[in-house]
C-alpha positions in Angstrom: -4.3 9.8 -19.0 -7.0 8.9 -16.3 -9.4 7.7 -19.0 -7.0 5.5 -20.8 -5.8 4.1 -17.5 -9.3 3.2 -16.5 -9.9 1.7 -20.0 -6.9 -0.6 -19.6 -7.6 -1.5 -15.9 -11.2 -2.6 -16.8 -9.8 -4.8 -19.4 -7.6 -6.4 -16.8 -10.5 -6.7 -14.6 -12.0 -9.2 -17.0 -9.0 -11.4 -16.4 -9.6 -11.0 -12.7 -13.2 -11.9 -13.0 -12.4 -15.0 -15.0 -9.8 -16.1 -12.5 -11.9 -15.4 -9.4 -14.3 -18.2 -10.4 -11.7 -20.6 -11.6 -9.3 -23.0 -10.1 -6.0 -21.3 -9.2 -2.3 -22.5 -9.4 -0.9 -21.1 -6.1 2.6 -20.7 -5.1 4.1 -19.1 -1.9 6.6 -16.2 -1.9 6.7 -16.5 1.9 4.9 -18.5 4.7 1.6 -16.5 4.3 2.4 -14.6 1.0 0.9 -16.3 -2.0 0.6 -15.6 -5.7 -1.4 -17.1 -8.5 -1.2 -17.2 -12.3 -3.7 -14.5 -12.4 -1.5 -12.1 -10.4 1.2 -12.6 -13.0 -1.3 -12.5 -16.0 -2.9 -9.2 -14.9 0.5 -7.6 -14.1 2.0 -8.6 -17.5 -1.1 -7.3 -19.2 -1.1 -4.0 -17.5 2.8 -3.6 -17.9 2.6 -4.1 -21.6 -0.2 -1.7 -22.0 1.2 1.0 -19.8 4.7 0.8 -21.3 3.2 1.3 -24.7 0.7 4.1 -23.7 2.7 6.0 -21.1 6.3 6.0 -22.2 7.4 8.8 -19.9 6.7 6.7 -16.9 8.5 3.6 -15.5 6.5 0.7 -14.1 7.0 -0.6 -10.6 4.9 -3.8 -10.1 4.5 -6.2 -7.2 5.6 -9.4 -9.0 8.3 -7.9 -11.1 12.1 -7.4 -10.4 12.1 -3.7 -9.4 15.8 -3.5 -8.4 16.7 -1.3 -11.4 13.7 0.9 -11.2 13.9 4.5 -9.6 10.8 5.8 -8.1 10.1 9.2 -9.8 7.8 9.4 -12.8 6.3 6.0 -11.9 3.1 3.9 -12.3 3.0 1.6 -9.3 0.9 -1.6 -9.9 -0.7 -4.2 -7.6 -2.3 -6.6 -9.9 -4.4 -8.2 -7.2 -4.5 -6.6 -3.8 -6.1 -9.1 -1.6 -4.8 -12.3 -3.3 -5.8 -14.5 -0.3 -9.3 -13.2 -0.7 -9.2 -13.8 -4.4 -8.1 -17.4 -3.9 -10.8 -18.1 -1.4 -13.6 -16.2 -3.2 -13.9 -13.5 -0.7 -15.1 -10.5 -2.9 -12.7 -7.8 -1.2 -10.0 -7.8 -3.9 -8.8 -5.3 -6.4 -6.4 -4.0 -9.0 -4.6 -1.1 -7.6 -2.7 1.6 -9.8 -1.0 4.7 -8.5 0.6 7.2 -10.8 3.4 9.6 -9.5 5.2 12.5 -11.1 8.5 13.3 -9.6 7.6 11.1 -6.6 4.4 13.2 -6.0 0.9 11.8 -6.3 -1.0 12.3 -9.5 -3.7 9.6 -10.2 -5.0 6.8 -8.1 -7.3 4.0 -9.3 -8.6 1.0 -7.4 -10.9 -1.4 -9.2 -12.8 -4.3 -7.7 -14.5 -5.9 -10.7 -16.1 -8.6 -8.4 -18.3 -5.9 -6.7 -18.2 -3.6 -9.6 -16.6 -0.7 -7.6 -14.2 1.6 -9.5 -12.6 4.2 -7.2 -10.3 7.0 -8.8 -8.9 10.3 -8.1 -6.7 13.0 -9.8 -4.9 15.3 -7.5 -6.9 18.5 -6.8 -9.9 17.2 -8.7 -11.7 15.1 -6.0 -12.4 11.4 -5.5 -15.1 9.2 -7.1 -16.6 5.8 -7.0 -18.4 4.7 -10.1 -18.4 8.4 -11.2 -20.0 9.6 -8.1 -18.2 12.1 -5.8 -17.2 10.6 -2.5 -16.2 12.1 0.7 -14.9 11.1 4.1 -17.1 10.7 7.2 -18.0 13.7 9.4 -17.6 11.6 12.6 -15.3 13.2 15.1 -15.9 11.0 18.1 -13.2 8.4 18.3 -15.5 6.0 20.5 -17.9 6.0 17.6 -15.3 5.4 14.9 -15.4 2.2 12.8 -11.8 1.4 12.0 -10.0 -1.1 9.6 -6.7 -2.8 9.8 -4.8 -5.7 8.5 -2.4 -8.4 9.7 1.1 -8.5 8.2 2.4 -11.5 6.4 5.3 -11.4 8.9 2.9 -12.3 11.7 3.6 -16.0 11.0 7.4 -15.6 11.3 8.3 -12.6 13.3 7.1 -12.6 16.9 7.9 -8.9 17.4 5.5 -7.9 14.6 2.8 -10.2 15.9 3.1 -8.8 19.4 3.1 -5.3 18.1 -0.2 -5.9 16.1 -1.9 -7.5 19.0 -0.7 -4.8 21.5 -2.1 -2.1 19.2 -5.4 -3.8 18.7 -5.7 -4.3 22.4 -5.2 -0.5 22.9 -7.4 0.6 20.0 -10.4 -1.8 20.2 -11.9 -0.7 23.6 -11.6 3.0 22.5 -13.4 2.8 19.2 -16.7 1.5 17.8 -15.1 -1.7 16.3 -12.4 -2.9 14.0 -12.9 -4.7 10.6 -10.2 -6.7 8.8 -11.2 -7.4 5.1 -7.9 -8.2 3.6 -7.2 -5.4 1.0 -5.4 -2.4 2.1 -6.2 -0.6 -1.2 -9.9 -1.1 -0.6 -9.7 -0.2 3.1 -8.2 3.2 2.1 -11.1 3.7 -0.3 -13.6 2.7 2.3 -12.1 5.5 4.5 -12.5 7.8 1.6 -16.2 7.0 0.9 -17.1 7.3 4.6 -17.6 3.6 5.5 -14.7 3.6 7.9 -13.3 6.5 9.9 -9.8 5.2 10.0 -7.4 2.6 8.9 -3.8 1.5 10.0 -1.5 -1.3 9.1 2.2 -2.3 9.3 4.6 -3.6 6.7 2.6 -2.7 3.6 4.3 -2.2 0.3 4.1 0.9 -2.0 1.7 -1.0 -4.5 -0.6 -1.8 -1.6 -1.3 1.9 -0.9 0.0 4.0 -3.7 -3.5 4.5 -5.3 -5.7 4.3 -2.2 -3.9 7.1 -0.3 -4.4 9.4 -3.3 -8.1 8.6 -3.4 -8.4 9.1 0.2 -6.6 12.5 0.4 -8.8 13.7 -2.4 -11.9 12.6 -0.5 -10.8 14.9 2.4 -8.9 12.3 4.4 -5.4 12.3 6.0 -2.6 9.9 5.6 0.4 9.8 7.9 3.1 7.5 9.5 2.6 6.4 13.1 4.2 9.5 14.4 1.7 11.6 12.6 4.2 12.9 10.1 4.2 12.6 6.3 3.8 9.1 5.0 6.5 8.2 2.6 6.2 5.3 0.1 8.9 2.7 0.3 10.1 4.0 3.6 7.5 3.9 6.6 6.7 0.7 8.5 3.2 1.9 9.4 0.5 3.7 7.6 -2.2 5.5 9.4 -5.2 6.9 7.5 -8.5 8.6 8.6 -11.2 11.1 7.9 -8.9 13.7 9.4 -11.2 14.3 12.3 -10.1 11.4 14.4 -6.5 11.3 13.3 -4.9 12.6 16.4 -6.9 10.2 18.7 -6.0 7.3 16.4 -2.3 8.3 16.5 -2.3 8.7 20.2 -4.0 5.4 20.8 -1.7 3.5 18.5 1.3 4.9 20.4 0.0 3.9 23.9 
């Protein structure tokens, strides 16, 4: 299944590369949440291919009506994670596909065709980038940890969310090496997986933002939890916290100051 998924996702990547350098038609789902014709084209392409090839799975996709979909044996699709980057030609943008069996992680694939990075993992078989095995960082000193985060779309309309984001950044930033904010949660998780970052946290993410990346990270030796340090549950938790496992307790503690 993994090889066929990658074949299809790489084909979709050609649509993404074409769109990256072209003029986009942009509409807004919310104040800061935009979508382009390429989000829709990639999603429709992937859904058609996946529904034909993997009939035992339903497809849960960002731009689709998922009200009748039950999360169980599911392929979760984000056609363009980092659409704002895609629109503005910032190369941190990716197709994210997470496969789950009976709600349990199975396969994760995150593909950035702009930078030619293909991250993938099958549960219990390790994590890879462009066919090379990847592992999390060995850094265990939180003060030396490079972290990443993101700002929720709700920061433009919900003062409570904005205040929470800024409070956590004020608590975390002095205690770590630094914080990066590149605008793609799927890639942020992969960059923890390959040792670029030691940790990542963000609020209000959707299942399609993280379904693939969290599989890749865990297979690379990392840890994913909610903000209380307990199991992270797709479609349920407000915050995701991810790390190389070695700084996880310190990150959780600092976020909850």
